[in-house]
Structure formats: structure tokens, C-alpha cells
N, C-alpha and C positions, 0 to 999 in steps of 0.2 A: 408716747402718742397713743391715744385710745383707738383700738381697731374695732371695738364693739361698744356701742352705747345704747342703753335702754332707759327710757324716761316714762315714769308713771304708767307702767304696763298693767292692764287689767284684762281678765278673761272670765266671761260668764257662760254657764250652761243653763238653758231654760228647760224646765220640766213642764208637766201638765199644770195648767192654771197660771194665772197672771202673776201670782205672788211666789210661785215655786221656782226660785232662781238659786243656782249654786255658783258661788264665786270661786273659781279655781285659782286665779291670781288677783291680787288686790293692791294695785299701785306700786309694783316693784320698779325700782330704779337701780341700775348698776352700770359699771363700765369695766372693760377688760383692755389692758394695754397690750401693744404689740409685743410678742415674745413671752407673754405670761401664760402660766399653766394653772388654771382655776378649776376647782371642783365645786359642784353644787350638791348638797346633801340634804336629807330630810326624811321623815317617816313616809310610809305609803299613803298616797292621797294628798301629799303636801303641795303638789304642783310642779315637781321637778321635771317630769317628762313633758308636761304642757308647756313649761317655759322653754325647754329645749326645742320643741316643735315650732314654737313661734320664732325663736331666734334664728332657726334654720330656714324659715319661710314655708314650712310644711303646713302650719295652721295660720290662716290669713284673717280669721275673724277675731279681732281683739281691738282694744283701744289703747292708745299710747303710741310711742315712737320707738322704732328699732332701726339703728343705722349700723352698717358694716362698711368700714373704710369710707366713712362719710357719705355712703349711699343708702338712702332710705329704701327699704324693701317693701313697704306697705302698699306702694302704688304699682307694683309689678304684677303682670298677668301670671297665670299658672306656669306657662311654658317659659316665660322670661325668668321666673324664679328658678325653674329647673336648670336653665342654662347658666344662671348666676351661681347656683350650687355646684354645677359641673366645673366651672372655670375658676371660682374664687373661694369655694368651701371644700372641706373634706369631711367625710362621715365614717364613723366606726360604730358598729352595732353590737349588741349583746350576743346575738346568735350568728354573727359573722356576715350572713347574707352573701356568701360567695355563690357564684353560679356553678351548680354541680356539673354542667356540661363543659366547663372550661377548666384547664389546668390552672395551678396557682399563678404561673407567669402570665397566662392569658387574662386571668381575673385582674391582675395588677394593672394591665395596660388598657382595660375597658374604658376609663374616662377619656384617655387620649384617642382611642379608636373612635369613640362617639364624637369627639371634637374634630375628627378628620385631620389630625396632625400628620406631619411628614413621617414616613416609615422609619428613616434613620433616627429621628428624634424619639420616636416611640420605643424602638429597640434599645437605644442608649439609656434613656431614663429608666426603663423597666429593669435593665440589667443593673443599674446603679442602686435601685431600690432593693432588688433581690440581694445584692451584696451587703447593703447597709443593714438589712434585717436578718441576715444569715439564713437565707432560704435557698441557697444554691443547690443543696442536695435533694430538695423536694420540689423544685420549681416546675418540673414536668409531670408532677403527680396531680390527681384530681382531689378535690376537698375531702371526700369521704375516705381517702387513703392516708391522711395525715392526722396529727393530733389537733386538739382544739387550740392549743397555744400557737401552733404553726399556722392554723387557719386565721387566727386573729392577727398574727403578724403580717400575713398576706393582706388582710383587710386594711391594716394600718398603712401598708405600702401603697395600696390602691388609693387610700385617702389623701396621701401627700404627693401622688405622682404628678399632679398638675401645679405643684407649689402653691397650695391654697393660702389665703390670707388668714383663715381661721379653720381649725379642725374641731368638729363637735363629736363627742364620744358618748354613747348611750349605754351605760352599764357594761363597759368592755370586758370586765372580768366576771360577769354574772354567770357564765356557763363553764368557768375554768376551775381546776383544782388549784391549790395554793402555790404549787411549783410553777404552773403555767401562768398564774396570775402575776407572780413575781417577775417572770420573764417579760410578759407583756408590759407591765408598768415600767420596768427598766427600759424597755424599748421606747415608751412614751417620753421618759425622762431624757433618754439619749437624743431623741428627736427634738425635744425642746432645747436641750443644751447645745447640740452641734449645729442645728439649723435655725434655731431661734423661732421654732414654730409656735404659734399661738393655739392653745388647746383649752377648750371648755368641756368639762367632763361631768356628766351626771352619774352618781354612784351611791350605793348604800353601804359600800365596803370601806371602813376606815383605813384598812391597810392600803388600798389603792389610793385613797385620798391623801395619804401621808407622803406621796411622791410629788404632790402639787406645791405651788408657791403660796396659794391662797385658797381658803375654803369658805363658801357661802352656805349658811344653813337657813332653809326656808320651812315654814310650817303654816298651814291654812292660807296659803297664797301670799304670805308676807315674808320679808327678810327679817329673821330674828337675830342672827348673829353672823359675824364675819371674823375669821382669824387668819393670820398670816404666819408663814413659817420663819421668815427672816433668816437668821444665821443658825437656827436650831438644827440639831441632828434630826434625822428622819424619825428615829425612835421616840424622841421627846415630842416631836410634832404629832406622832401617832397617839401618844398618851393624851395630848391636849384635845385631839379630835374626839377621843372616847369620852372625855369629860364633858365636852360640848354636847355630844349626843345624849348623854344622861340628862343633861339640863332640859333639852327640848322634847325628849320622849320619842317613842317609835310605835310601830304597829306591826301586825302580822297579816300574812296573806292566807286566804282560805281557798278551798277547791270547790265550794258549793256551786257557784255559778258555772264553773267549768264542767262539773259532773252533770248538772242539769242540761247544759247545751249538748253534751255528748249523748245524753238520753234522748233528747228531742231529735237529734240528727240520726240516731240509730233507728228511731221509729220510721223515719222516711226511707231509710235504706232497707229495713225489713220489708216495708210495703213494696218497694220497687222490685226487690229480689223475689218476693212472694208472687207478685203479679206476673213477672217474667216466667217463673217456673210453672205457674198454673196455666198460663197461655200455651207454653210449649207442650204440656201434658194434654191439654184440650185438643190441640191440632193433631198431635200424635194419635190420640184415641179416635178422632174422626177418621183419619186415614186408615187406621187398623180395622175399624168397624167396617169400612167399605172393602178393605182388602180381604176380610174374612166373611163377607156377605155371600152365602152360598148361591143365591140367585144371580148376583152381579158377576160372579166368577164362573157361571155356567156358560160355556161357549155356545150351547144350544139356545140360550136366551139372549145373551149379549155378545155382540161382536168381540171375538177373541183379541183383536188388535186393540180394542178399547180397554178391556180389563188388563191386558198385558202392559199397557202404559202406566199402570200403577206401581209396578215392581221397582223401577229405578227411582222414582220420587220417594217411595216409602223407604227404600234402602238409604237414600240420602237423608230422609227425616230422622232415621235412627242415629246415623252418624252425627247429624246436627244436634240432636237432643243431648247426646253424650257431651260433645264439645261445648255446647252453649251452657249447660248446667254446671259443668266442671269449671268453666271460666267464670261464670257468675259467682259461684261459691268462692273461688280464689279471690276475685275482686272484692267480694263482700268482706271476707275475713281480713284482707289487707287493710280495709278501713278500720278494723277493730284492734289491730295489733298495738297501736299506741295506747288504746284504752286498757288493754290487758296489761301493758307495762305499768301503767298508773295503778291499776288494781293490785299488782304484785308489790309495788312500792308500799302500798297501804297495808300490806300484810297477807294478801291472798296467795295461796300456794298454787303450784302448777296443777295439782290434782283438782283444785276447785275451778281453775281455768278450764280444764278439760270437761268438767261437769257443765260449765256454762256453754261451751262449744257444743257438747252433745245435746244438751237440753234445747238450746236455741235452734240448732239445725234440724233436730228431730221434729220439733214443733212446726218449723217451716216446711219440712219435707212432708209430714203428715197432712198439714193443712193444704199444701200445694196439690198433693195427689187427690185428696177428697174434692177440693174445689175444681181441679182440672177434669176429674171424672164427671162431676155434676154438670159443669159447663159443656163438656164433651158430649154428654148424653143428649143435650139439647141441640148443640151445634152440629152433631153428626147427622141428625135428621134434616136440618137445613142444608147441610152439605150434599146429602143424597138428593134432595129436591132440586137444588141448583144444577147438579150433574144431569138429572133427568131432562132438564131443559136443553142440554147440549147434545145428548146422545139418545138413541133409541134403546131403552132398557127393557122393552117388551113387557112381560108380566112380572118382572123383578119387583120385589117388595122390600121396603126398608126393614131391617131387622138388626137387633143387637144381640150378640152372642155372649155367653158367660166367658168364653175365651178372650173376648175383647177386653173385658174388665180385668181378668186375672193376668193376662199378658202385660197389660199396661202397668198394673201394680208391681208385678215382678220385675219388669224392665227398669222402671224408674226407682223402685226400691233398691235394686242392686246398685244403681248409679249413686244414690244418696249414701248407701252403706259404705261403698268404697271411698267416696269423697270424704265423708265424715271420719272414717277410719284413718285415712291419710293425714287429715288435719290433727287428729288426736295424737298420732305418732310424731308429727312435727312439733307438738308442744313439748316433747322431751328435750328439744334443742332450744327452747325459749330462754332468752337471756334478757334480764331487765333493761340493761343499757341499750341493747340492740332494739328492743321493742319500743323504748321511749324515743329512740332516734329514727324510728321507721319512717316517719313523715318527712324527715330531713336528710335521709340517706338514699343515694342512688342505688338502683338494683345492680348487683354484680352478676356477671355471667361468665361461665367458663368458655363459652363460645363467642368470641369477639375477635376483632382484628381483621385486617385486609385478607388474610389467607382464607377465612371462612367464606367471604364473598366469592373468592376464586373457586373454592370447592362447591359452593352452592350453584354457581354459574355452570360448572362442569356437569354437575348432576342434572340440571335442567337441560343442558345441551345433549346429554346422553339419552334422556327420556324422549326428547323431541326427535332425535335421530332415530331412536328405536321405533317410535310411533310412525314415523314417515316411511321407514324402510321395512320394518318387520311386522307391523300390526296386522292382525287378522280379526275381522269383526266377531267371529265366534270365540275368540280367545279372551274371555272376560278377565281371566286371571292376569294376563299381561297388562291389560289396561289398568286394572286396579293397582298392580304393582308399580307401574309407571306413575300413576297418580300419587301413590304414597311417597315414592322417591322424589317426585316433583315438589310435593309440599315440604319435604325435608330440605330440598334445594332452595325453595323460597325462603324458608326460615334462616338458613345459613346465609343466603344472599343478603337478607335484611340485617343480619347480625353485624356484618362488617361494612355495609354500604356507607354508613356515616364516616368511617375511617377513610374510605376512598374519596369521599367528598372533601374532607379536610386535606387529603393529600393533593387533590387537584387544585384546590384554592392555594395551598402553600407553595406551589410551584412559582407563583408570582407574589412577591412581598406585598405589593400594593393590593392585589386581590385578596390576599390572606387577611390583611388588616381590615379591608373594606367589608369582607363577608365573615369576619371572625365570629360575631354573635350568631349569625344564621347557621354557619357550618357546624359550630360547636353545639348549638342547641339542637340542630337536626341530628347530630351524632348521638346526643343524649336521648332525644325523643325516640329514635329508632332503636336504641339499646333497651329502653324501658318498654317499648310497645311492639317488639317483634312478634310476640305470641299473638297479640291482638291483630296485627297486620296479616299474619299468616292465616289466622282463622277467617278473617274477612276475605282474603284472597281465595280461600277454599270455597266460601259461600258464593262469591261472585263467579268463580270458575264453574261450579255445578250449575248455577242458574243459566249462564250463557251457553254452556255446553249442551244441556238438555234442550234449551230454547232453540239454539241453532239447528240441531238435528230435527226437531219436530217441525219447526217453521219451514225448513227446506223440504222435508218429505211431504208436508201438506201442500206446499206450493207446486211441487213437482209430481203431484199425484197422477196427473194425466199421462205424463211420460213414463212413469213407473208402471202404470197399469198396462200400457201398450207393450213395454219391454217384457213384462212377465206373462203376457198372454198373446201369442201370435195370432190367435183367432178370436173373433168377437165373443162367441159363445161356444162352449164345448161341454159335452157330457158323455158318459160311458154307459153302454148297454152290455150287461154281463150277468150271468146266472139268472136270467129272466127279469132282472131289475131294469127299470127305465125303458122297457121295450114297448113304448107307446105306438099305436097304429100310425102309419104314414099320414092318413087323413087328419088325424088330430094335430100332428106337427104342421101339416100344410095349412090347417085352419088358423093356427096361432101365427104362422108366418104371414099369411094373407092379411090378417087384421092388425099387423104391426105398424108402428109409426114410421118405419123405414124399410125399404125393400130388401129382400134377401138377394145377395149377389152370388154366393156359392155355398154348396153343401157337399163336404167331402167326408169320407169314412176311412178309418185306419183300423185294420183288424189286429188283434193281439190275443195272446193266451194268458189267462190269469191263473197263476199257480200260487196265489196268495202272497208268499214271500218274494215271488219273482213275477215280473210282467215281461213276457217274451214277445219281441217284434221281429218281423221278417225284413231283411235288408232291402229287398226289392220294393216292398211296400213303402218303406221310409224314403227311398230314392224317388218313387213315383210322387209321393206327397210333397216333398220339398225340393226336388230337382237335384239331389245330391248323387254322389257316385260311390257310396259305401259298398265294399265287397268283402264279405266275411269268408275267409278260407275254411276249408274242411278242418274239423277238429278244433275250431276256434270260435270265439264270440267277441262282441264289442260291449264294453260297459257304457251305459248311457246315463249321463247326469243332466237334468234339465236346469240349465243355467242361462240367465238373461244375457243378452249381448253386452260385452264390456265388463261383465262381472265374473269372469272366469276364475279370478283369484279368490273369489268368495267361496268357491266350491269346497265342501267338506266331505263329499262322497268319495270314499277310497276306491281305488281300482281293485276289483275282486279278481284274484289270480286264476281261479278255476270255477267252473259251473258244471255241477253234476246233473245230467239228464237221466231221470228214472224211466227206463223203457222195459218192455217185456223181456228183452234179451239181457237185461241187467243195467247197471249204471254206465252211462256213456259220458266221460269227462271231457269237457271243452276247456281250452286254455285261452286266456285273455289275449286279444289282438290289439288292445289299446283302450283308451277312454275318450268318449265323445262328449264334449261340453257344448251343448246346444239346446236352446229352448225350442224343441221340435213341435210341441203341442202344449196346450194349457195344462197346468198341474191340477188336473181334475181330482177331487177329494178321494174317490175310491181307487185311484191309480197311484196314490202317493204313500200307500202303506206297504210298499215292497220295492225291491231294487229292479231297475230296468236293464234288460239285456237285448242285444240284437244278434240274431243267428242267421245262417244261410238257409236256402230253401230245403235242403235235405233234412237238416236237423229240425227245422220248423214243422215240416210235414210229419216227421216221426212223433214229435211232441203233440201235434194236433190230433193225430190218430188216437193217441192214448187219453186225450183230454177234451173230447168233443163238447162236454157240458161246460167247459171253461173258456169257450171261445167268446171273446168280447169284441165290441165294435165301438170305436171312439168316433163320436159324431162332432164334426168341426164345421161351424157356421160363421160366414162372414156377411156383413151387411153394408149398405151404402154409408151409413153414418152410425158408428157404434155408440155415440153419445145419446142416441134416441132409442136404444134397445132396452131401456129399463123396464118398460111394460112387457116387452116380449120375454125378457129373462124371468120376470115374476110369473107370467102366465105359464111359461114352460116348466118352471120349478113346481108350480101348483099342479100341473098336469102329471108330472113325474111322480110326485108324492101321492096323488090320488090313485094312479095306476098301481104303484107298488103296494099301497095299502089294500087295494081291492083284489089284486091278482097274484101277490106273492106273500110268502111268509116273512114276518118281521125278523130281522137278524138281531136287533138290540132291545126289543120290547119297549122302545121309547120312540114315539112318533117324531119328536123334534130331532133326536139323534139320527134316526133313520133318514129323515129328510135332508139333514146336513151332509151325511156321508154320501148319499146318492144324488146330490144337487149338481147344478151346473157350475162351471168355473168360467166367469166372463170378465171382460174388461170393465164393464159398467159396474158390476158388483164390487170388484176390487177398488175401483175409483171411489165409489161411495163409502166403502169401508175405510179407505185411507183418509178421506175427507172427514168422516165422522170421528175416526181415531185421532186425527190431527186436531180437530176442534176440542175434543176431550183433553188431549195432551197439552194444548195451548192453555186451556183453562187451568189444568192442574199445575203446569209450570208457572203460569202467571200468579196463581195462588201461592205456590211455594216461593216464587221470586219475591212477592210482596212480604212474605214472612221473613225471608232471608234479608231483605232490605231493612225491615224493621229491626231484625236481630242485629244487623250490622250497626244500625244507629244506636241501639242499646249498648252494644259492646264498645262502640266509640265513646258513648256517654260515660260508661264505667271507667274507661281508660283516661278520658280527659278530666273527669271529676276527681280522679285519684290525685292528679297533679295541679289542676287548674287553680283551685282555691289557694293552695300553698304558693303557687307561682304568683298569683295576684298579690298576696301578702308580701311576698319577697320583693316584687317590683314596686309596690307602694313604698317600701322602705328604701329600695335602691333609687327611687325618685329623689331621695335626699342627696345623692351624690351626683345628680344631674341627668339621670335618664328621663327623657320626656315621654309624654303619652304616645307620641309617634314612635319613639324607640321601642316602647313596651309593645305596641301593636305589631311592630315588625318582628320582634323576638317571638311573640306568641303566635302570630299569624302565619309565619313561614312554616314552622314545623306542623302547625295545625292543618295546613293545606296538604302536607305530605300524608298525615294520618287519614285525611278524608279521601285522597285521590290515588295515592300510590297503589294500594291493594286492588283498587278497581282496574287500574291500567294493567297490572300484572295478571289479574284474574281474567280479563278480557283477552289479553294476548295469549295466555296459556290455553284458554278454552278454544280460541280460534285455531290454534295449532292442532288440538285434539279433534275438533270437528272436521277440519280439512283432511287430517290423516284418516279419519273414519270414513269420510265421504269418498275418498279415493277408491275404497273397496266397495262400500255400500252403494254408491250412486255413480261411481266411475268418473266423477268430476270433482273439481276442487274450487273453482272460482266462485260459483254461485253460493255454496255454503260459507265461503270466506266473507262475501258481502252480507249475507244474512247475519253472521256473527257480529260484524261491525255495526249493522243496523240495530240489533238487540243490545249490543254493548253500548252503542251511542245513546240509546234511550235510557239505559240503566245509569250511564254517566250523567245524563241530563238531570235525572231525578236526584242524583247525588250533589250536583251543583246547586240545585234548588234547596236541598236539605242543608248544604253548607252555609248558604247565605241566611237561611232561616235560623240555623243554630247560632251563627255569628251575631245575628241581630238580637237574639234573646239571651245570649250568654253574658 
């Protein structure tokens, strides 16, 4: 009984023009009986593969009739054909098309899993196939761990697992050596003999064809010859096949088209890598030009809080530049490995490969640096202008220093030299076979398995615990150490996360088979992309961390200003400085926008390195009851309420008073942590001590010219004191210039040192600094977001086209478009969203830990991190759907 019938089958390909038509098949008719093993042979371009694609329902544009088991396939839809192939056909490919993310056993059971069969049936049939094809010893290994012959036997097992009515094989020995080819063909013969399987095989190999019962020879789309084996020995049939091939002729394959396609693809990759590198250098140069601008970094021209906000982003930019360019180089060269393998096959030596790598990358590096510097020269001016719109830069002028150019060239030059050097060294290990298989081989990693996830989780837990319990805001080294350990923890966590997912699903047989494709593909994706995911996690973490801190400080500027300044306005009169007449002060107060409520004074002795206060004066000022005993003193540290743990002022054990009678040593009675008065600039250049009346009078008698008076002013509404503060500072500067000798020889520096310290000025400084910080972090965040997208693109494109080709071929065994979308879509979502969730969570912990000391609160920064993180995540969702729609 005929299982396959073909009648008058024709296939045409239309070129440009009405008369330019190529006929691939020209009226072929044939039939294949149930249990027959048939080979189709012919030279290249004869129509063998076209015929097989039509018979299996892959190609639906043809004329004629194709019936399988008396069912016409020409009227079926695409998905109906896919289901028909899954349930009633089997397919074996030249390049196996096993899923790298599944073990051999799991690959075998794929058609049944997709068909949602019973768990017991799946396991039973799979185990039978494994035994039949002698795969027991390698069933739990992944495809890249076994030989080509073992992979092909697994592919055959998969093809027959659903007891198909016909099996189609497309060059099944094309990628195998003679020994493996023999094993595979014996497997087919065994399958045909024991199970009566119907097999239709396309091949160019006469040795493989000699195992068949019948061979059809086609040329130019027509059947030219048909021979049958009958009772002949296989050797005799093999000779008959060779004679037939001589009669019909053959052809040769060339690499011209392949080489041309590789050339065009590399042009696009060169361009993408070049643009990414140039953009990174441009942004880096713009930041560094601002970082080294002498006017912008002059605290007497620009608010020191503003210029200080450049340090952290620029440090992050340096780390980002290194990681991004290193990764982009790695991804770019990964694209080229299979090309290098082909060139080595054609006779190119490793030495010449190194020349290519050195030349290509040197040209890209040089062009990127020159282009980046050129674009950066223009962009840095625009960057400076935009910043001037956000902050008061005074008389600061845009300028470019030679150091900006030299440092940028040196920094990126070193990165490129190191990266190119590493790649040149790695070529010493190049192997032709491994290079050729690069695009079809899964990455191997020494760090994998469930234990790595446990270690990674422990490292993250340790750093989080250390940040919460031990972190001090002035201990930058601890934070950087914890950050480094955290990133290692994230990498290890991701390395074994897929194994844990598979373990979770495997606890239920039904869930295991239902989610087999997703869990295995997820495991494979995480294994290949853990470096990418770790890099994106770092970028997200930095963005959210800096954003959370700056957003909160800006929002809480009013509260911070009040805590740091117990009085609305304060200034110090000492050494004749700031000693404006009372009538001048009264005039300023009388014309202010808000009335003066109180004016208090606190006397002190300014010994330059020490500022000495009397305990009784302190008690009178704030209502305290400090009492310094004879021979002792109190250390005073100005610390805002609730921020006692932030204090870094050590307790000085002794204080030597220089008196006419000799040195008089006082011993510490303790450390006072209290914001007693505003941290006036010319009071903050020494340590503060509190002594008793006897010692204070003795010091005062010897330092009459060093007696200072701290003026402390409170108003009805401190938010309306901006005008008063400005007029008072102008009056103080004018008085000092006209009546005292300059200490610094610089009017701006003089004015800053002897200026007031007020709530309103700190409030405006925090707001201005916050606006600048928000702008910079937003800018950096957008760069990181774009970089994350590019990194994702590199990672996805490394695999996506290969996966598309693979799934198009697997469509022949019954995987529908919906199945393909689920297989690719699930892991793709992990790539897009997992690092963002990890980065947001980690940044939130760090911000909350920092705020516990910096702002003595935790809940508000927590919500700010979630707000910023939510916005970042929303952008990523939009990017995901955009990328999905155009991919």
C-alpha cells in the first residue's frame, strides 16, 4: 500500500521580468510504499531539497498532488501542516537541529511534550527509543558534549518517537565522518527492518544510499533514473549507485556567495561597534572636560555641592567605559570566529588571523578615538551650556584643556591595547573545528550548577547584612568592596539559576514535561548570557542608587537645612573681620521681608586649630547643664539630630593650653555630639573644645586679640530670609575689604570664608545641587539605558538568527509558530527584565542602608527608589514590546 503519492509535481521560482522563470521541479510523479526505504539522489541544484520540502509540507507553493496516507496536504494551513508533521511525520536533518538547552533524552521527548501526551507514555516511549538506539550512556548529556553520530541517533530517536507514518531525512550523514555515517545508516536500516518504518532520504552520499531499498535519481527537476536493490548485497548495490551517478553527472559547491554575505554582515557589525565605541568616548570626553574645567571646579565661583556631584557619575562612567568596550569587543569577535575557522580551512595561518584581528581592531580603535574626540569637542560645549541652564555657574567659562584630550586618548588607548592583546593571545588556542562549530556550540562555563546560585545568594546576603549593620557614609572603600562582592554574587546567582528552575519544575512530572522547553531554554539562555545580565544589573544598580540618593536629598532639602542649622542665619566676628556697626545690621534687619525674632551671641576664643568655648555660655545659649571639671575639657562635634553615627570627629584625649606659666594639659571629659550652632565657614577650620571658667579666663587673658563672637539670628519665617542673607553677606564683604587686611588675596575666597551660614543658603544650594545631580543622573541613566539595549542587542543577535534557522527546520517535526514564539519569548523576557529587577532591588538596599546614616530615615528613600526603578522598568517594558515588534 502506498503511504506517499506524488502526481505531476512542479515548482517554479520567478525572477525579475516576466520571462525569467526557473523550474526547480518539472512534472515529477512517484510513490513510496509503506515500510519502504527510498533515497533521492542527484547533483547540486537538481531539486532534491525542493522535493523534500514539498513532500513534508514545508513548501506549499507548487502545482500537482501530494498525498500522505491518502490525505492531501495541499489544502492545509501552516499550523495544520505543523501539527500533521508533529503527529504523522518524522524529520532528521543534516545538522541534527537538537536544542542545545536540552539533554539528549529531553530532545527525544520534545514532539510528545508538544503534543501534551501523558507523562507515563512520554517516559516509556523515550526510554524505549534510548535503548533502541544505544544512547543510554549519554542520554543526560547536552548535544555539545557528545559526538556527531550520537547527536544524529538522538535526532532519529526524536523523529520516530510518535510512530510517524513516514520519516524524511535530509542529508543525515552530511556532517559525519565515515564511522559515524556507517553507525547512523545502520540505525536507519535497523529502524526500517525492525519497525517497518517508511523512510524517504535525500542524500548525495552513495554509501548512505546503498542501505536503501530503492534509489531515485533526479536532475533538472525531472526523474531520470530509478534503481532497486532487490536481493543484491549492499556492496553490489553501492557499485550500481556509483555507475548511475556517473551517468547523470554532478556538480560542485562554491563559497563565493557565502564569503560575500559574510563580508556584508561584517560591514554592519563594524559600523555598530564603531558607533558604540565613538559614542562612549564622546560622552566620556564631555564629562572629563567638565570635571577638569578650572572655573567650574572653583568653589568660589560654583557651588561646591554642584561640582561635587560630578565625582560619582564620572567614576561610574570610567567603569562603564571599560566594561562596555570590553564586552562589545568580545561580542564582535564572537561573530567572527566561524569566519576565522573558514579562512583557516582555506589555508590562512594563525599568524595571519592575528594580523587581521590586530589590523581590524586597531583601525576601529583609532577611528573611534578620533571620531569620539571630534564629536566630544562639539558635544562638551553643548553639555556645558545645558548645565548652565540648571545651575548658577557665575563667571565660569567653557574651556577645553589639553589634559582632557590626552587623558581620554590614554584611557581608551589602554583599554583597546589590553583587549586586543588578550584576543591576540587567545588566537594561540584557536582550533579549526571549534571555530567552525562556534555558531552551533553552547558556551561552556566552569561556574555552573545549583551550588553557584547558593554561593551567589550567600555573597549577596553578606553584603546586604554588612551594609545594613556596618556601613558608614564616609567609608567609601567598604561600599565599593560590597558593590564588587555583590556583582560577583549576582554573576554566580545567575550562573546556576536555570538549574534551580529545572529542579523546581522536575519535582512534578506533569510540570516538568509541561514546562520542559521553557525551563531548559531558560537554563541555556542564563548560561550564555550571565555576563550580559550581570553587566546590565550593574548599570541599573548605579542608575537607581545615584538617582534615589539625589532625588531624596533634593526632596528633603528643607528638613536637611533645618537640621544642619539651628539658627536661621549665623556669622562670626573675629580678628576684626565681620565687625559691622550695629546700625548697619539693624538697617538690614529692618528692611527684611520677615521680622527678626531673636539675636543671640556666643563668645569663643579662636586659636586657629582650636575654637574654645565656655561651658556656662553654652548652657545659657541652649539650656544645657554641661559642667567641665577642673583639669578637663569636653570635645564638641557639630552633628545634626539623629545623625550621631555619622560623626567622624575622634575624641581628642588631651588639650594643651599654652600659658605664661607653661603648658597646662587638660584631659578629655567626653565627646558632645550636638548641633549647637550653625557650622559657620571660619569656625570649621579647627577642632571645638569646651572648658570651664577658670581655664577659659586664663586663655582669654593670653589671647585678647583672638576673642570672637558668634552672631546667631532667628526670624519669623526663615524661607523669606534670602534677601536679608544676601544683603548681610554683601555688607560683611564690603566691611572686610575696606577695614581689614585680606587674608587670601582673593575677594571671592575672602567673602566665602567670612560669609554667613544660613538655612536659606543651604536650602538653595541643596536644591541647585539636586537639580544638577538629577540632570547628570538622568543623562547617565539614558546612556546606561541605551547601553543596556545595545548589550541586549549584541547578546540576542548572537543567538537569534541561529535560533530562527533552527526553529524553521524544527517546524518540520511539528513545532508550530506558537511553540516557537513561546520558546524564544520566555527566555527573551528574562533577558529583558531579570537584570532590571535585580538592579532595582540591590540599589534599594544600598540606598536605604546609606540613608539610615545620612538622613536617619529609611522609608522615604525606599519609596523614591521604587519610584525611579518603576520608571526605569516602564521604559524597559516599552523597549521590550518595540524590540519584539521589529525583530
